[in-house]
C-alpha positions as CSV (number, residue, x, y, z in Angstrom):
1,M,-0.1,0.3,0.1
2,H,2.7,2.4,0.8
3,I,4.3,1.9,-2.7
4,A,1.4,2.8,-4.4
5,E,0.9,6.0,-2.5
6,K,4.5,7.0,-3.3
7,I,3.7,6.2,-7.1
8,L,0.7,8.2,-7.2
9,M,2.4,11.1,-5.3
10,T,5.1,10.9,-7.7
11,F,2.7,11.0,-10.8
12,F,0.8,14.0,-9.2
13,L,3.9,16.1,-8.8
14,Q,4.6,15.2,-12.5
15,V,1.0,16.0,-13.8
16,Q,1.3,19.4,-11.5
17,S,4.4,20.6,-13.0
18,S,3.4,20.0,-16.6
19,M,0.2,21.8,-16.1
20,T,1.9,24.8,-14.6
21,F,4.5,24.6,-17.6
22,F,1.3,24.4,-20.0
23,L,-0.6,27.3,-18.4
24,Q,2.6,29.5,-18.7
25,V,3.1,28.4,-22.4
26,Q,-1.0,29.2,-23.1
27,S,-0.8,32.7,-21.5
28,S,2.0,33.9,-23.7
29,I,0.3,32.1,-26.8
30,T,-2.9,33.8,-26.4
31,F,-1.5,37.2,-26.8
32,F,-1.3,37.0,-30.4
33,L,-4.0,34.6,-31.4
34,Q,-7.8,35.6,-32.1
35,V,-10.8,33.5,-33.0
36,R,-12.3,33.6,-36.5
37,D,-15.8,33.1,-37.1
38,D,-14.8,30.7,-40.1
39,E,-12.8,28.6,-37.6
40,L,-15.3,27.7,-35.1
41,E,-17.0,24.4,-37.0
42,E,-13.3,22.9,-37.2
43,L,-12.0,23.9,-33.9
44,D,-14.9,22.2,-32.5
45,Q,-14.6,19.1,-34.4
46,L,-10.7,19.4,-33.4
47,L,-11.9,19.4,-29.9
48,D,-14.2,16.3,-30.5
49,E,-11.1,14.5,-32.1
50,S,-7.9,15.6,-30.9
51,C,-8.2,16.8,-27.5
52,A,-7.6,14.1,-24.6
53,I,-7.8,16.7,-22.1
54,V,-11.4,18.4,-21.2
55,I,-11.1,22.0,-21.5
56,K,-13.3,24.8,-20.0
57,Q,-13.1,27.2,-22.6
58,G,-14.9,27.0,-25.9
59,A,-13.7,27.2,-29.2
60,E,-15.0,30.8,-29.5
61,D,-12.5,31.8,-26.6
62,V,-8.9,32.6,-27.4
63,E,-7.5,30.5,-24.6
64,G,-9.8,27.7,-25.6
65,K,-8.6,28.2,-29.5
66,A,-4.9,27.8,-27.9
67,N,-5.6,24.9,-25.7
68,I,-7.4,22.9,-28.7
69,L,-4.6,23.9,-31.1
70,L,-1.8,22.5,-28.5
71,Q,-3.6,19.4,-27.8
72,T,-4.3,18.9,-31.8
73,F,-0.3,19.5,-32.2
74,I,0.7,16.8,-29.5
75,S,-1.7,14.5,-30.9
76,S,-0.7,14.9,-34.6
77,G,-4.5,15.9,-35.1
78,E,-5.0,17.2,-39.1
79,V,-5.8,20.7,-39.7
80,R,-7.6,21.6,-42.8
81,S,-8.1,25.5,-42.6
82,F,-5.2,27.8,-43.6
83,S,-5.7,30.2,-41.0
84,L,-5.7,27.2,-38.2
85,V,-2.7,25.9,-39.8
86,S,-0.6,29.1,-39.3
87,D,-2.0,29.4,-35.8
88,L,-0.8,25.8,-35.1
89,M,2.4,26.4,-36.3
90,Y,2.7,29.6,-34.2
91,V,1.3,27.8,-31.0
92,A,3.9,24.7,-31.6
93,Q,6.7,27.2,-32.0
94,V,5.8,29.1,-29.0
95,G,5.4,26.0,-27.0
96,A,8.7,24.6,-28.0
97,S,10.7,27.6,-27.2
98,S,9.0,28.0,-23.8
């Protein structure tokens, strides 16, 4: 039982540090992003298909868009819209340099 608790605590600490990093990256990403009306349908589709972690914000929110694009990049999701491809590359670049 003690080993299981130790494993869970280690896992929790790793997830906690990853989420802190994720939130820091996300705050620097959202500064230059904007949500366009023509992207909403595809963002909703990407949310359903490529996002393993549930997000609180919707696709119509800048933070939600950044989160969807980050998860899509990590999961190698396919993006069709040119503007979303451009934003995805931006998100990937900022995420990698942070």
